[in-house]
TORMAR-52739 format. One record per atom (N, C-alpha, C, O, CB): x, y, z; residue in three letters; residue number from 1; chain; atom name. Coordinates in steps of 0.001 Angstrom, whole numbers. Each point is the difference from the previous one (the first is absolute). Glycine has a CB too. Example, Ala and Ser with C-alpha at 12.3 -4.5 7.8 and 13.67 -1.06 7.14 Angstrom:
# residues 2
[pt [13190,-5690,7800],"ALA",1,"A","N"];
[pt [-890,1190,0],"ALA",1,"A","CA"];
[pt [900,1200,0],"ALA",1,"A","C"];
[pt [1036,-19,665],"ALA",1,"A","O"];
[pt [-2928,-1154,581],"ALA",1,"A","CB"];
[pt [1542,2223,-1966],"SER",2,"A","N"];
[pt [820,1190,60],"SER",2,"A","CA"];
[pt [-770,1090,730],"SER",2,"A","C"];
[pt [509,1108,169],"SER",2,"A","O"];
[pt [675,-1736,-2314],"SER",2,"A","CB"];
***
This chain:
# residues 77
[pt [-1745,-6690,-12455],"MET",1,"A","N"];
[pt [-71,1301,634],"MET",1,"A","CA"];
[pt [-522,989,-1004],"MET",1,"A","C"];
[pt [441,43,-1148],"MET",1,"A","O"];
[pt [1450,-593,2699],"MET",1,"A","CB"];
[pt [-2845,1350,-1098],"GLN",2,"A","N"];
[pt [-542,1081,-825],"GLN",2,"A","CA"];
[pt [722,1288,404],"GLN",2,"A","C"];
[pt [91,333,1182],"GLN",2,"A","O"];
[pt [-2385,-1484,-1411],"GLN",2,"A","CB"];
[pt [2800,1863,-769],"VAL",3,"A","N"];
[pt [648,1300,246],"VAL",3,"A","CA"];
[pt [-903,1026,-652],"VAL",3,"A","C"];
[pt [-283,-71,-1196],"VAL",3,"A","O"];
[pt [2682,-888,1269],"VAL",3,"A","CB"];
[pt [-2860,1941,748],"VAL",4,"A","N"];
[pt [-912,1016,-524],"VAL",4,"A","CA"];
[pt [522,1390,350],"VAL",4,"A","C"];
[pt [723,182,979],"VAL",4,"A","O"];
[pt [-2677,-1773,-768],"VAL",4,"A","CB"];
[pt [1578,2551,-1023],"THR",5,"A","N"];
[pt [350,1385,311],"THR",5,"A","CA"];
[pt [-1035,540,958],"THR",5,"A","C"];
[pt [-1085,-561,152],"THR",5,"A","O"];
[pt [2203,899,-2397],"THR",5,"A","CB"];
[pt [-768,761,2889],"ALA",6,"A","N"];
[pt [-917,664,932],"ALA",6,"A","CA"];
[pt [-1278,410,-717],"ALA",6,"A","C"];
[pt [-1095,-129,547],"ALA",6,"A","O"];
[pt [3044,953,811],"ALA",6,"A","CB"];
[pt [-1810,-337,-2566],"ARG",7,"A","N"];
[pt [-1190,434,-759],"ARG",7,"A","CA"];
[pt [-906,-1191,-273],"ARG",7,"A","C"];
[pt [-1214,92,178],"ARG",7,"A","O"];
[pt [2530,1777,-1243],"ARG",7,"A","CB"];
[pt [-738,-2988,633],"GLU",8,"A","N"];
[pt [-780,-1197,-294],"GLU",8,"A","CA"];
[pt [-668,-522,1295],"GLU",8,"A","C"];
[pt [-1156,-425,-5],"GLU",8,"A","O"];
[pt [2736,-153,-1928],"GLU",8,"A","CB"];
[pt [-816,626,3030],"PHE",9,"A","N"];
[pt [-565,-459,1283],"PHE",9,"A","CA"];
[pt [-1200,860,418],"PHE",9,"A","C"];
[pt [-1018,-535,439],"PHE",9,"A","O"];
[pt [3301,-292,251],"PHE",9,"A","CB"];
[pt [-2173,2139,-822],"ARG",10,"A","N"];
[pt [-1105,872,371],"ARG",10,"A","CA"];
[pt [-1232,-302,-850],"ARG",10,"A","C"];
[pt [-1132,23,484],"ARG",10,"A","O"];
[pt [2769,1752,216],"ARG",10,"A","CB"];
[pt [-1396,-2051,-1945],"LYS",11,"A","N"];
[pt [-1121,-271,-939],"LYS",11,"A","CA"];
[pt [-681,-1333,291],"LYS",11,"A","C"];
[pt [-1206,-131,-210],"LYS",11,"A","O"];
[pt [2393,1468,-1534],"LYS",11,"A","CB"];
[pt [-427,-2343,2229],"ASN",12,"A","N"];
[pt [-529,-1359,185],"ASN",12,"A","CA"];
[pt [302,-541,1384],"ASN",12,"A","C"];
[pt [362,-1170,128],"ASN",12,"A","O"];
[pt [-89,772,-2561],"ASN",12,"A","CB"];
[pt [-408,1208,3472],"GLN",13,"A","N"];
[pt [353,-397,1366],"GLN",13,"A","CA"];
[pt [-617,-1310,417],"GLN",13,"A","C"];
[pt [678,-879,531],"GLN",13,"A","O"];
[pt [-473,3248,15],"GLN",13,"A","CB"];
[pt [-1480,-2494,-786],"GLY",14,"A","N"];
[pt [-742,-1214,435],"GLY",14,"A","CA"];
[pt [611,-1263,-578],"GLY",14,"A","C"];
[pt [138,-1001,703],"GLY",14,"A","O"];
[pt [-2229,2353,-544],"GLY",14,"A","CB"];
[pt [2457,-1315,-1429],"ARG",15,"A","N"];
[pt [539,-1182,-657],"ARG",15,"A","CA"];
[pt [1330,-401,633],"ARG",15,"A","C"];
[pt [237,-1183,244],"ARG",15,"A","O"];
[pt [-1391,1838,-2382],"ARG",15,"A","CB"];
[pt [2042,343,2410],"PHE",16,"A","N"];
[pt [1295,-325,553],"PHE",16,"A","CA"];
[pt [-68,-384,1476],"PHE",16,"A","C"];
[pt [756,-862,450],"PHE",16,"A","O"];
[pt [241,2405,-2107],"PHE",16,"A","CB"];
[pt [-1894,-913,2413],"LEU",17,"A","N"];
[pt [-149,-372,1397],"LEU",17,"A","CA"];
[pt [-577,-1397,130],"LEU",17,"A","C"];
[pt [403,-765,876],"LEU",17,"A","O"];
[pt [-707,3164,-280],"LEU",17,"A","CB"];
[pt [-621,-2726,-1450],"THR",18,"A","N"];
[pt [-558,-1369,-4],"THR",18,"A","CA"];
[pt [1079,-1007,-348],"THR",18,"A","C"];
[pt [70,-1058,625],"THR",18,"A","O"];
[pt [-2324,1947,-1280],"THR",18,"A","CB"];
[pt [3094,-590,-321],"ALA",19,"A","N"];
[pt [1091,-906,-375],"ALA",19,"A","CA"];
[pt [965,-211,1158],"ALA",19,"A","C"];
[pt [447,-1121,237],"ALA",19,"A","O"];
[pt [-656,1879,-2610],"ALA",19,"A","CB"];
[pt [530,304,3092],"ALA",20,"A","N"];
[pt [889,-84,1161],"ALA",20,"A","CA"];
[pt [-638,-838,1094],"ALA",20,"A","C"];
[pt [658,-834,623],"ALA",20,"A","O"];
[pt [316,3076,-1184],"ALA",20,"A","CB"];
[pt [-2258,-2013,789],"ARG",21,"A","N"];
[pt [-717,-755,1043],"ARG",21,"A","CA"];
[pt [-26,-1479,-353],"ARG",21,"A","C"];
[pt [12,-836,903],"ARG",21,"A","O"];
[pt [-1433,2850,-374],"ARG",21,"A","CB"];
[pt [1385,-2366,-1804],"GLU",22,"A","N"];
[pt [-43,-1393,-428],"GLU",22,"A","CA"];
[pt [1394,-621,-87],"GLU",22,"A","C"];
[pt [158,-1133,-455],"GLU",22,"A","O"];
[pt [-2245,1648,-801],"GLU",22,"A","CB"];
[pt [3101,245,1701],"GLY",23,"A","N"];
[pt [1337,-592,74],"GLY",23,"A","CA"];
[pt [959,344,-1118],"GLY",23,"A","C"];
[pt [1151,-435,24],"GLY",23,"A","O"];
[pt [-2239,-1346,1142],"GLY",23,"A","CB"];
[pt [643,2556,-2152],"GLN",24,"A","N"];
[pt [876,385,-1066],"GLN",24,"A","CA"];
[pt [899,1159,443],"GLN",24,"A","C"];
[pt [-425,849,782],"GLN",24,"A","O"];
[pt [-1281,-1631,-2460],"GLN",24,"A","CB"];
[pt [2924,816,1187],"SER",25,"A","N"];
[pt [910,1089,311],"SER",25,"A","CA"];
[pt [-334,1172,-909],"SER",25,"A","C"];
[pt [-110,-148,-1217],"SER",25,"A","O"];
[pt [1930,-1462,1961],"SER",25,"A","CB"];
[pt [-1979,2785,-127],"VAL",26,"A","N"];
[pt [-291,1239,-756],"VAL",26,"A","CA"];
[pt [1043,1020,411],"VAL",26,"A","C"];
[pt [126,334,1178],"VAL",26,"A","O"];
[pt [-2644,-813,-1313],"VAL",26,"A","CB"];
[pt [3274,978,-855],"MET",27,"A","N"];
[pt [1004,1026,280],"MET",27,"A","CA"];
[pt [-447,1305,-679],"MET",27,"A","C"];
[pt [-305,31,-1192],"MET",27,"A","O"];
[pt [2184,-1784,1367],"MET",27,"A","CB"];
[pt [-1905,2815,621],"LEU",28,"A","N"];
[pt [-404,1311,-477],"LEU",28,"A","CA"];
[pt [1249,839,-218],"LEU",28,"A","C"];
[pt [822,147,905],"LEU",28,"A","O"];
[pt [-3044,-296,312],"LEU",28,"A","CB"];
[pt [2364,699,-2418],"THR",29,"A","N"];
[pt [1155,847,-275],"THR",29,"A","CA"];
[pt [-504,1421,-162],"THR",29,"A","C"];
[pt [-1034,250,-620],"THR",29,"A","O"];
[pt [2318,-2147,-492],"THR",29,"A","CB"];
[pt [-511,2839,1698],"SER",30,"A","N"];
[pt [-337,1410,-144],"SER",30,"A","CA"];
[pt [1270,821,117],"SER",30,"A","C"];
[pt [1080,-536,248],"SER",30,"A","O"];
[pt [-3393,155,695],"SER",30,"A","CB"];
[pt [2179,1652,-1118],"ARG",31,"A","N"];
[pt [1173,876,136],"ARG",31,"A","CA"];
[pt [510,55,1427],"ARG",31,"A","C"];
[pt [1109,477,240],"ARG",31,"A","O"];
[pt [-1951,870,-2138],"ARG",31,"A","CB"];
[pt [66,-1817,2831],"TYR",32,"A","N"];
[pt [395,-41,1421],"TYR",32,"A","CA"];
[pt [705,-1271,377],"TYR",32,"A","C"];
[pt [532,-94,1106],"TYR",32,"A","O"];
[pt [-2436,1532,-605],"TYR",32,"A","CB"];
[pt [1929,-2426,-1379],"GLY",33,"A","N"];
[pt [656,-1271,266],"GLY",33,"A","CA"];
[pt [-887,-1158,-420],"GLY",33,"A","C"];
[pt [-1025,177,-658],"GLY",33,"A","O"];
[pt [2275,863,2555],"GLY",33,"A","CB"];
[pt [-824,-2231,-1495],"ASN",34,"A","N"];
[pt [-732,-1214,-292],"ASN",34,"A","CA"];
[pt [-569,-609,1297],"ASN",34,"A","C"];
[pt [644,23,1049],"ASN",34,"A","O"];
[pt [839,-423,-3071],"ASN",34,"A","CB"];
[pt [-2693,-138,1918],"PHE",35,"A","N"];
[pt [-680,-474,1191],"PHE",35,"A","CA"];
[pt [-675,-1329,-304],"PHE",35,"A","C"];
[pt [-570,-180,-1077],"PHE",35,"A","O"];
[pt [217,2547,1881],"PHE",35,"A","CB"];
[pt [417,-3295,140],"LYS",36,"A","N"];
[pt [-660,-1262,-130],"LYS",36,"A","CA"];
[pt [-1317,71,781],"LYS",36,"A","C"];
[pt [-6,372,1173],"LYS",36,"A","O"];
[pt [2228,-1599,-1455],"LYS",36,"A","CB"];
[pt [-3301,880,-348],"ILE",37,"A","N"];
[pt [-1297,66,626],"ILE",37,"A","CA"];
[pt [-328,-1389,542],"ILE",37,"A","C"];
[pt [-100,-974,-745],"ILE",37,"A","O"];
[pt [-660,2862,-797],"ILE",37,"A","CB"];
[pt [596,-1946,2862],"THR",38,"A","N"];
[pt [-345,-1257,667],"THR",38,"A","CA"];
[pt [-1091,242,1015],"THR",38,"A","C"];
[pt [26,1011,703],"THR",38,"A","O"];
[pt [2296,-1878,-1041],"THR",38,"A","CB"];
[pt [-3284,-39,434],"PRO",39,"A","N"];
[pt [-1078,166,985],"PRO",39,"A","CA"];
[pt [499,-318,1389],"PRO",39,"A","C"];
[pt [926,-791,177],"PRO",39,"A","O"];
[pt [-2624,216,-1909],"PRO",39,"A","CB"];
[pt [1073,1204,2721],"ILE",40,"A","N"];
[pt [276,-296,1398],"ILE",40,"A","CA"];
[pt [-1148,-880,492],"ILE",40,"A","C"];
[pt [-1165,389,-69],"ILE",40,"A","O"];
[pt [2458,1813,445],"ILE",40,"A","CB"];
[pt [-957,-3374,115],"THR",41,"A","N"];
[pt [-1026,-935,460],"THR",41,"A","CA"];
[pt [-311,224,1451],"THR",41,"A","C"];
[pt [673,769,686],"THR",41,"A","O"];
[pt [73,-2428,-2357],"THR",41,"A","CB"];
[pt [-1779,976,2138],"GLU",42,"A","N"];
[pt [-382,93,1411],"GLU",42,"A","CA"];
[pt [1151,-453,890],"GLU",42,"A","C"];
[pt [239,600,1048],"GLU",42,"A","O"];
[pt [-2649,-994,-1657],"GLU",42,"A","CB"];
[pt [3137,-671,202],"GLU",43,"A","N"];
[pt [1089,-517,824],"GLU",43,"A","CA"];
[pt [1255,852,-45],"GLU",43,"A","C"];
[pt [873,-121,860],"GLU",43,"A","O"];
[pt [-1793,-2117,-1242],"GLU",43,"A","CB"];
[pt [1010,3091,-612],"ASP",44,"A","N"];
[pt [1219,748,-231],"ASP",44,"A","CA"];
[pt [-313,1484,-128],"ASP",44,"A","C"];
[pt [42,554,-1099],"ASP",44,"A","O"];
[pt [988,-2549,-26],"ASP",44,"A","CB"];
[pt [-1343,2639,2243],"THR",45,"A","N"];
[pt [-359,1398,-40],"THR",45,"A","CA"];
[pt [1257,857,-216],"THR",45,"A","C"];
[pt [1121,-437,258],"THR",45,"A","O"];
[pt [-3107,-14,1254],"THR",45,"A","CB"];
[pt [1770,1643,-1975],"LEU",46,"A","N"];
[pt [1113,918,-250],"LEU",46,"A","CA"];
[pt [819,279,1236],"LEU",46,"A","C"];
[pt [1230,41,-53],"LEU",46,"A","O"];
[pt [-2562,970,-1735],"LEU",46,"A","CB"];
[pt [638,-815,2918],"THR",47,"A","N"];
[pt [690,288,1253],"THR",47,"A","CA"];
[pt [908,-1145,398],"THR",47,"A","C"];
[pt [1127,228,438],"THR",47,"A","O"];
[pt [-3038,1197,274],"THR",47,"A","CB"];
[pt [1429,-2674,-861],"GLU",48,"A","N"];
[pt [829,-1148,332],"GLU",48,"A","CA"];
[pt [1215,-78,-907],"GLU",48,"A","C"];
[pt [1090,-325,471],"GLU",48,"A","O"];
[pt [-3112,-881,339],"GLU",48,"A","CB"];
[pt [1870,1492,-2084],"ARG",49,"A","N"];
[pt [1111,-40,-930],"ARG",49,"A","CA"];
[pt [1050,1055,365],"ARG",49,"A","C"];
[pt [1200,-270,-51],"ARG",49,"A","O"];
[pt [-2749,-572,-1746],"ARG",49,"A","CB"];
[pt [1095,2033,2162],"ILE",50,"A","N"];
[pt [935,1057,401],"ILE",50,"A","CA"];
[pt [749,-403,1267],"ILE",50,"A","C"];
[pt [1211,200,92],"ILE",50,"A","O"];
[pt [-2708,1537,-1135],"ILE",50,"A","CB"];
[pt [791,-2301,2015],"CYS",51,"A","N"];
[pt [652,-420,1256],"CYS",51,"A","CA"];
[pt [1031,-1095,-264],"CYS",51,"A","C"];
[pt [1095,41,561],"CYS",51,"A","O"];
[pt [-3179,553,722],"CYS",51,"A","CB"];
[pt [1755,-1566,-2120],"ARG",52,"A","N"];
[pt [971,-1055,-329],"ARG",52,"A","CA"];
[pt [1203,593,-701],"ARG",52,"A","C"];
[pt [1133,-409,257],"ARG",52,"A","O"];
[pt [-2978,-1269,-439],"ARG",52,"A","CB"];
[pt [1614,2641,-704],"GLY",53,"A","N"];
[pt [1127,639,-690],"GLY",53,"A","CA"];
[pt [923,766,951],"GLY",53,"A","C"];
[pt [1224,-44,-120],"GLY",53,"A","O"];
[pt [-2669,223,-1897],"GLY",53,"A","CB"];
[pt [813,529,2972],"LEU",54,"A","N"];
[pt [834,754,965],"LEU",54,"A","CA"];
[pt [787,-927,894],"LEU",54,"A","C"];
[pt [1139,304,353],"LEU",54,"A","O"];
[pt [-2793,1545,-385],"LEU",54,"A","CB"];
[pt [1067,-2983,408],"LYS",55,"A","N"];
[pt [734,-994,810],"LYS",55,"A","CA"];
[pt [1171,-572,-780],"LYS",55,"A","C"];
[pt [1082,-208,548],"LYS",55,"A","O"];
[pt [-3191,-362,679],"LYS",55,"A","CB"];
[pt [1882,316,-2524],"GLN",56,"A","N"];
[pt [1060,-539,-864],"GLN",56,"A","CA"];
[pt [1156,1020,-108],"GLN",56,"A","C"];
[pt [1168,-380,77],"GLN",56,"A","O"];
[pt [-2894,-982,-1395],"GLN",56,"A","CB"];
[pt [1405,2625,1144],"VAL",57,"A","N"];
[pt [1031,1020,-93],"VAL",57,"A","CA"];
[pt [806,95,1278],"VAL",57,"A","C"];
[pt [1219,168,-41],"VAL",57,"A","O"];
[pt [-2640,1076,-1559],"VAL",57,"A","CB"];
[pt [747,-1350,2737],"LYS",58,"A","N"];
[pt [704,24,1296],"LYS",58,"A","CA"];
[pt [948,-1187,92],"LYS",58,"A","C"];
[pt [1144,172,420],"LYS",58,"A","O"];
[pt [-3102,994,675],"LYS",58,"A","CB"];
[pt [1533,-2336,-1462],"LEU",59,"A","N"];
[pt [856,-1181,54],"LEU",59,"A","CA"];
[pt [1223,161,-922],"LEU",59,"A","C"];
[pt [1108,-404,353],"LEU",59,"A","O"];
[pt [-3135,-1014,175],"LEU",59,"A","CB"];
[pt [1817,1997,-1679],"ILE",60,"A","N"];
[pt [1125,220,-958],"ILE",60,"A","CA"];
[pt [969,1001,615],"ILE",60,"A","C"];
[pt [1211,-212,-69],"ILE",60,"A","O"];
[pt [-2703,-262,-1955],"ILE",60,"A","CB"];
[pt [1008,1543,2614],"GLN",61,"A","N"];
[pt [853,1006,622],"GLN",61,"A","CA"];
[pt [791,-593,1160],"GLN",61,"A","C"];
[pt [1139,403,235],"GLN",61,"A","O"];
[pt [-2769,1372,-910],"GLN",61,"A","CB"];
[pt [1057,-2708,1391],"GLU",62,"A","N"];
[pt [676,-630,1127],"GLU",62,"A","CA"];
[pt [910,-1118,-452],"GLU",62,"A","C"];
[pt [695,-590,827],"GLU",62,"A","O"];
[pt [-2613,1179,617],"GLU",62,"A","CB"];
[pt [1939,-902,-2725],"GLY",63,"A","N"];
[pt [855,-1072,-502],"GLY",63,"A","CA"];
[pt [-551,-1393,231],"GLY",63,"A","C"];
[pt [723,-989,-119],"GLY",63,"A","O"];
[pt [1163,2479,515],"GLY",63,"A","CB"];
[pt [-3179,-1567,-62],"LYS",64,"A","N"];
[pt [-620,-1303,270],"LYS",64,"A","CA"];
[pt [-714,-603,-1214],"LYS",64,"A","C"];
[pt [-478,-1134,46],"LYS",64,"A","O"];
[pt [210,1873,2303],"LYS",64,"A","CB"];
[pt [205,14,-3401],"ALA",65,"A","N"];
[pt [-635,-468,-1228],"ALA",65,"A","CA"];
[pt [799,518,-1190],"ALA",65,"A","C"];
[pt [691,1015,93],"ALA",65,"A","O"];
[pt [-2977,-1066,1017],"ALA",65,"A","CB"];
[pt [2182,-654,-2218],"LYS",66,"A","N"];
[pt [770,354,-1204],"LYS",66,"A","CA"];
[pt [-676,1189,-707],"LYS",66,"A","C"];
[pt [-1216,0,-193],"LYS",66,"A","O"];
[pt [2006,-2420,-74],"LYS",66,"A","CB"];
[pt [-13,3406,-107],"GLY",67,"A","N"];
[pt [-491,1086,-842],"GLY",67,"A","CA"];
[pt [15,-426,-1449],"GLY",67,"A","C"];
[pt [710,-940,-359],"GLY",67,"A","O"];
[pt [113,2636,2002],"GLY",67,"A","CB"];
[pt [-1583,-1032,-2478],"TYR",68,"A","N"];
[pt [-51,-347,-1412],"TYR",68,"A","CA"];
[pt [393,1165,-868],"TYR",68,"A","C"];
[pt [-249,1153,352],"TYR",68,"A","O"];
[pt [-1519,-2796,139],"TYR",68,"A","CB"];
[pt [2379,1360,-1621],"THR",69,"A","N"];
[pt [294,1024,-965],"THR",69,"A","CA"];
[pt [-1281,303,-796],"THR",69,"A","C"];
[pt [-950,-782,38],"THR",69,"A","O"];
[pt [3396,39,-177],"THR",69,"A","CB"];
[pt [-2472,1829,-549],"ILE",70,"A","N"];
[pt [-1165,354,-812],"ILE",70,"A","CA"];
[pt [-214,-1048,-1085],"ILE",70,"A","C"];
[pt [-1142,-316,-334],"ILE",70,"A","O"];
[pt [1529,2766,788],"ILE",70,"A","CB"];
[pt [690,-2989,-1006],"ASP",71,"A","N"];
[pt [-127,-1033,-1031],"ASP",71,"A","CA"];
[pt [-681,-1253,563],"ASP",71,"A","C"];
[pt [-854,-601,-652],"ASP",71,"A","O"];
[pt [2924,1493,-484],"ASP",71,"A","CB"];
[pt [-1679,-1275,2359],"GLU",72,"A","N"];
[pt [-605,-1161,633],"GLU",72,"A","CA"];
[pt [-1500,234,247],"GLU",72,"A","C"];
[pt [-821,-890,-218],"GLU",72,"A","O"];
[pt [3043,336,1295],"GLU",72,"A","CB"];
[pt [-2552,1733,-631],"LEU",73,"A","N"];
[pt [-1414,306,226],"LEU",73,"A","CA"];
[pt [-802,-6,-1288],"LEU",73,"A","C"];
[pt [-1127,-495,-23],"LEU",73,"A","O"];
[pt [1789,1845,1988],"LEU",73,"A","CB"];
[pt [-108,-817,-3023],"LEU",74,"A","N"];
[pt [-687,37,-1281],"LEU",74,"A","CA"];
[pt [-193,-1398,-554],"LEU",74,"A","C"];
[pt [-1023,-304,-613],"LEU",74,"A","O"];
[pt [1985,2556,175],"LEU",74,"A","CB"];
[pt [52,-3115,663],"ASP",75,"A","N"];
[pt [-128,-1391,-452],"ASP",75,"A","CA"];
[pt [-1161,-759,631],"ASP",75,"A","C"];
[pt [-539,-945,-577],"ASP",75,"A","O"];
[pt [2968,970,232],"ASP",75,"A","CB"];
[pt [-2802,417,1557],"GLU",76,"A","N"];
[pt [-1126,-634,706],"GLU",76,"A","CA"];
[pt [-1354,377,-633],"GLU",76,"A","C"];
[pt [-991,-705,186],"GLU",76,"A","O"];
[pt [2359,738,1939],"GLU",76,"A","CB"];
[pt [-1400,1064,-2860],"LEU",77,"A","N"];
[pt [-1272,381,-653],"LEU",77,"A","CA"];
[pt [-247,-918,-1131],"LEU",77,"A","C"];
[pt [-1010,131,-691],"LEU",77,"A","O"];
[pt [1268,2244,1328],"LEU",77,"A","CB"];
***
């Protein structure tokens, strides 16, 4: 995993975006928080990801799916 600052990312965006597109993990750190840069593929559009997430939240609220702690979610990264 590559960890880069916002300043370094701005300076070398192409390099880091290419690395992410090629499957490397790129984490951006800034004063606003930490972000993982991942490409969106043709099969996995942003809208589809949001819809799946909302459906998952609804299932958790209804007690039909397991909720996760923040530690469990971070372990998945």
